[in-house]
N, C-alpha and C positions, 0 to 999 in steps of 0.2 A: 127710514130708523127701523120700521118692519123689518128689512133685510138683511136688518145686524143682526135683531133677536132671533129671526130662524137661525142664520148663521150659526149664533151663539148657542140657541138650542140642540140644534146639532151637533156643535164639538162635543158640547157637553153630554150628549148621549154617547156618543163615541169615544170619548174619555172614559164614561161611567164604564161601559163593555167592556174595554181594554183592563182599568182594574177589576174589575169580576173576572176576569179569564184568566188573570196572575191571579188573584186571589186563591181560586179556586184551581190552579194546576196541581198543585201537590195535594187537594185535598181528596180524601178517599169515600164514597158513599157504602157506611156500616150498613147490613141491616142483621137484628138481632130478632130470634122467635122471641114470641112473651110465653111469659111462665120460664124463660131459662134463667140460670143464677149467672150472675154477672158480679165483678170487683167493680168497687167504686174507687175512682181516683179521686187522692184528698187533696189536691190542687186548690180549690177554693173553698175548703170547709176549714175553720178555723177551731183547733183543738188544743188540748190544755200542755201539751209540752212547750217549754219555754224556748227550742230553738224545732224549727223547720224541718231542719236535715237530721231530726232525731226522730221524725216523725215513719209511723210505717206509710210506704208510695203508696199500698191500695189498703183498701178499708176493707171490714167482713164482705162476701158473697148476701149476697140482694136478689129478690126474684123482681123478673118485669112483670107488670102491669098491664101497661097501656105502651104504646108510641105514635108517636104522630111527628112524620116525616124523619129527619135524623135524631129525635131527642125522643128519650124514655123516660117513664113514670116507674119509680121502683117503690118494693115495698119495705121501709127501711122499718129498724125497730121504733116502739112507742116511744123511747126517751130518748131518739136522737129529732131534735127540735128543728128540722130544717127544710127547707123544701125539696119536697121529693122528685122533680122533673129533672135530667142530667143530659145533655149532649153524647151522641154516639164515642166522640173521642177521650170522653173520662170514663170510659166503662173498658172492660177489659174481660173475655168469657170466664169461665170456669174452667178448668179442664181437671179432669177426673182421672186420668190413666198416668201421671207422675211416674217416673223411675222412683225408686226406694229412696236413691241419692239427692233426690232435688226437691222432696216435699219441705214445705216452710212450714213449721207450725203456724196459725194464725193467732194474732195478738187475741189476750187475754181478757182485754177490756177495749172498748170504743168510748173515746171520751172525745164527747163534742156539748160545745159550748160550756166546759167547764162542770161535766156530768160524767160521770164514770159509768158504764154498763157493763156486769159482768155477769158471767153465767150461771148458774145457781145450777150444781151437779143433784143436790138431793135437800129436802128439808129434816133438820134429826131434832130440833123439839122445838114447842112452842108456851108460851108463858104470859098471867098477865100481870106486868113492874107496874104498881103506880096508876091501874085502871087500862095501861096502854096493852095492846096486845103485842108482844114480839117474839120472833122465830130466830133459832139460830141453824145456819144453813153450812154444808158443804160446796163452797164451790169450785168448781170445774177445776184441773190443773195445779189446785193448792191444796193443801195439808189442812186439817179440821179447824175450824174456825171457834174460837170460845166467845166470840162476842156476839151478844142481842142487837137484834136489827128491828126499829118498829115495821110493823105493818102496814103503813099509809106511807112510809118510805116510797122513794122511787126503787128500789132495789128490787119490788115485787112486781111491779107493771106488767110483765110477759110471762109470770109464773102461778096464774089462778088456776092451772089444770090442778099442779104439782101441790098447791097448796090444797085444793079440794081434796086430791090421791090421800096426802097427808091426814085431815082429819079424818076422813075415811077408815085407815091402817089405824091410826088414834082414836077412837070415838071418845076418850076419857080426855086427852088433852085441850088444853085453854084454847076457844078461838069465838 
């Protein structure tokens, strides 16, 4: 009985090694540098688009904070409520020397868990409406927006510096 168990154990180890060799045959070890910018593949990320094939294949560029083996920790925006560690196969280097005809416009917003992240170009105005502080903003890549947005909403999570600059410029405006 003992010989049978030893034989079965050796056979399992041999089979396991063969499977690992076969699985790793086409894998390549990719090393990215910390603080380099990377595009993130949207493969496992659920977005608000109804059809996955209409999604951008690569999300916005993010900076690498830390690396462990072939996994990388990225500095994601605060509105992306997802885990920030990704395998190297889900990342692609940002190349800054595109030919002029090959530039892709980045998406205007990133939608994660049914939340948009829009990029703000400038804050145009502020006022208090029913005791709520609201801002009128100029969105990047869009015309002027006439809507007012509550200051405590998710639109202003990454814009504290811009809000401070606005209130320094216009000290008499509501804040």
